[in-house]
ZAKE-147453 format. One record per residue (C-alpha): x, y, z; residue in three letters. Coordinates in steps of 0.25 Angstrom, whole numbers, plus 2048, in hexadecimal, padded with zeros to 3 digits. Example, Ala and Ser with C-alpha at 12.3 -4.5 7.8 and 13.67 -1.06 7.14 Angstrom:
! ZAKE-147453
8317EE81FALA
8377FC81DSER
//
This chain:
! ZAKE-147453
F6E88C5A5MET
F678885B2ASN
F588845B0PRO
F4E88F5B5ALA
F4988D5C3GLU
F3A8905C5THR
F3A8965D3PRO
F2F8975DDALA
F298A55DEPHE
F1F8AE5E5GLU
F188BA5E1VAL
F1B8C65EALEU
F0F8CE5E9ALA
F028CF5E1PRO
F088D95D7VAL
F0A8D85C8ARG
F148E35C3ASN
F148E85B5ARG
F238EA5B7VAL
F288E55C4GLY
F368E95C7GLU
F418EC5D2SER
F3E8E35DDPRO
F458E85EALEU
F458E05F7TRP
F478E9603SER
F4D8E160FVAL
F498EC619ALA
F3B8EC615GLU
F3A8DD611GLN
F328E2605ALA
F338E15F6LEU
F328EE5EDTRP
F308EE5DETRP
F2A8F65D3VAL
F208F55C7ASP
F278FE5BDILE
F1C8FF5B3GLU
F118FF5BEGLY
F1890A5C5ARG
F179035D3LEU
F209015DFLEU
F1E8F45E7PHE
F228F05F5ARG
F1F8E25FBHIS
F218E0609ASP
F248D160CVAL
F1F8D161BSER
F118D6618SER
F108D160AGLY
F0B8DF606THR
F0F8E55F8THR
F0E8F45F7THR
F0E8FC5EAGLN
F1090B5E7TRP
F0F9125D9PRO
F1B9195D4THR
F1B9255CBALA
F2591F5C1GLN
F2A9125BCARG
F3490C5C6THR
F3E9045C0GLY
F458FF5CCCYS
F489025DBMET
F529015E6ALA
F4F9015F5LEU
F5190F5FBHIS
F59912608ALA
F4E91B60CGLN
F4391160AGLY
F3B90E5FEGLY
F4190D5F0VAL
F4A9145E7LEU
F429135D9ALA
F489155CCALA
F3D91B5C4MET
F3B9215B6GLU
F4092F5B9THR
F4A92C5C5GLY
F4C9265D2LEU
F429285DDPHE
F419245ECHIS
F3391D5EELEU
F2F91C5FCGLN
F219155FFPRO
F1991C60AGLY
F0C91A611GLU
EFF91960AHIS
F059145FDGLY
F0D9215FBGLN
F1A9205F3LEU
F2492C5F5THR
F2C92E5E9THR
F399365EAGLN
F4293A5DEPRO
F519355E0VAL
F589365D3ALA
F5393A5C5THR
F569315B9ALA
F5D9375ACHIS
F5892D5A2HIS
F5D92D594ALA
F4F93058FARG
F41932596PRO
F3B924593ASP
F4491D59DMET
F439185ABARG
F4C9115B5PHE
F4B9025B4ASN
F538F85BDASP
F5B8FB5C9GLY
F618F75D7ARG
F698FB5E2CYS
F788F65E3ASP
F7E8F15F0ARG
F829005F3SER
F749055F2GLY
F7690C5E5ARG
F6A90B5DCPHE
F6D9075CDTRP
F629095C3VAL
F619075B4SER
F5890E5AASER
F5090A59DMET
F48910592VAL
F3990D595LEU
F37907587ASP
F3F8FA587MET
F3C8F8578SER
F45903574LEU
F518FC57AALA
F5790A57DALA
F65908584PRO
F6391558CLEU
F6290E59AGLY
F6D9105A4ALA
F7190C5B2LEU
F729165BDTYR
F769165CCARG
F6F91D5D7PHE
F789205E3ASP
F7A92C5EDARG
F7F9345E2LYS
F729325DAGLY
F6F92C5CDLEU
F7B9295C4SER
F7D92C5B6ALA
F7B91F5ADPRO
F859145B1LEU
F8190A5A6VAL
F7B90F599SER
F7490958DGLU
F6B900594LEU
F5D8FD58EILE
F578F759AVAL
F618F75A6GLY
F5D8EC5B0ASN
F628E15B9GLY
F698E95C3LEU
F6F8E15CFALA
F7C8E15D7PHE
F858D65DCSER
F858D35EBPRO
F928DB5EDARG
F8D8E75E5GLY
F998E75DBASP
F918E25CFARG
F858E95C8LEU
F7C8E15BFTYR
F748E85B3LEU
F6C8E25A8SER
F658E859CASP
F588E059ASER
F548E558DHIS
F528DA583PRO
F5D8DF57ASER
F678DE585VAL
F648D4590ARG
F718D5597ARG
F778D65A5ILE
F848DD5A9TRP
F8B8DF5B6HIS
F948EA5BATYR
F9E8EC5C5GLU
F988F55CFLEU
FA28FE5D7HIS
FA19045E5ASP
F9F9125DFASP
F9390D5D6GLY
F9B90D5C9SER
F9A9015BFLEU
FA48FA5B7SER
FA88ED5B0ASN
F9A8EA5A9ARG
F998DC5A5ARG
F8E8D459FGLU
F888CB5A9PHE
F7D8C35A2VAL
F788C3594ASP
F698C1596MET
F678BE588ASN
F6D8B058BGLN
F628AF596HIS
F538B0597PRO
F4D8BE59AGLY
F518CC59AARG
F5A8D05A6PRO
F518D95AFASP
F528DB5BEGLY
F5C8D45C6ALA
F618D15D4ALA
F6E8CB5DAVAL
F6E8C05E5ASP
F778BE5F1ALA
F808B55E9ASP
F828C05DEGLY
F798B95D4CYS
F718C25CATYR
F628BF5C9TRP
F5C8C65BCILE
F4E8C65B8CYS
F4C8C05AAGLY
F418C95A5ASN
F388C359AASP
F3D8B559DALA
F378B35ABGLY
F458AF5B1ARG
F4E8B35BCLEU
F5C8B05B9LEU
F688B05C3ARG
F768B25BFPHE
F838B05C7THR
F8C8BC5C8PRO
F948B55BDGLU
F888B75B4GLY
F848A85B3ARG
F758A45B4LEU
F7389B5BFASP
F6489C5C2ARG
F5789E5BATHR
F4A8A05C0LEU
F3D89F5B8ALA
F338A95BDLEU
F238A95BAPRO
F258B75B4ILE
F2A8BB5A7SER
F308C85AALYS
F378C85B8PRO
F3D8D65B9SER
F468D75C6MET
F498CF5D2CYS
F4E8D25E0THR
F528C95ECPHE
F4A8CB5F9GLY
F428C5605GLY
F478C3613THR
F538BB60FALA
F558C2601LEU
F528B45FBASP
F468B85F3GLN
F468BD5E5LEU
F3C8C75E1PHE
F398C85D2VAL
F318D35CCTHR
F2A8D25BESER
F248D95B2ILE
F168D65ACTHR
F188D559DPRO
F0D8D9593ALA
F098CB592LYS
F0E8BE599PRO
F1B8B8593ALA
F1B8AB58CALA
F1C8A0597GLY
F178A95A2PHE
F088AA5A6ASP
F0A8B95ABGLY
F038B75B8SER
F0F8BB5C0LEU
F158C65B7ASP
F188D35BEGLY
F198CB5CCALA
F248CC5D6VAL
F298BE5D9LEU
F308B95E5VAL
F3A8AD5E3LEU
F438A55ECGLN
F508A45E4PRO
F5889D5EEGLY
F628A85EFVAL
F638B55F7ARG
F648C35F2GLY
F6A8D05F8LEU
F638DB5FFPRO
F5F8E65F5GLU
F688F25F7ALA
F618FF5FCVAL
F6490C5F4CYS
F6E9145FDALA
F6C9215F4ALA
F629275FETHR
F649365FAALA
F5993A5F1LEU
F5C9425E5HIS
//
């Protein structure tokens, strides 16, 4: 196993999130979007001005995608919504698709657009301690929100796509599972040939949010372990980054040259052993030495 690197980093903004998640780099805006799930807040940081703007949301937002009509497509508790920030701090919220969860105490969790502009999103029971395998993976496209395509997830996570768009990555980050799989993703949006990619029980941390770089390597946040791990397409661990936060939650590539790595994080109830807690909940900016790919924009613009 390669020794852990300690990368240089910057803190993006003077914000500490309760559950920071779903960072999205907009090439068109040269800005980073992200959410605080439990804080019920949407954030946007403009790089040119250095300004961070926030908007309150009516529900928890588990994840987002950039929307072709501007703003973001947000996967919230009761469904998908188009969130469009306006003037004077206003946030227009328009329903797009209704969720049909297995029970009422659930929400959407992790999600990302594939290379064809389809939005994939997983769900979970709010109380992780129940370890209820009722979560599922869905696809949103021009036909609307699909039926469950993968079932029996406890905490679906780690969604990412290969550079060619022919492979989908998915993890279950619950402590009792901690595994990452990959599927063949076909042109029509169907999945086949599920295989185990990484058993995270052999590595530090739970497999939370992820991103794929231009070389096709898979970066996964090792939640609870303060680690960012990079695996080759063959599933071999080739880099480990030690972070100053115990609970990194999701990462994305961005910056003018797509050579920066933005990492959101969670604030635990108390600082974890070996961490002073001063940066918990922050959004970190790293220089990983590799480039990423532009974030896909959701092409399903017809609002349902």
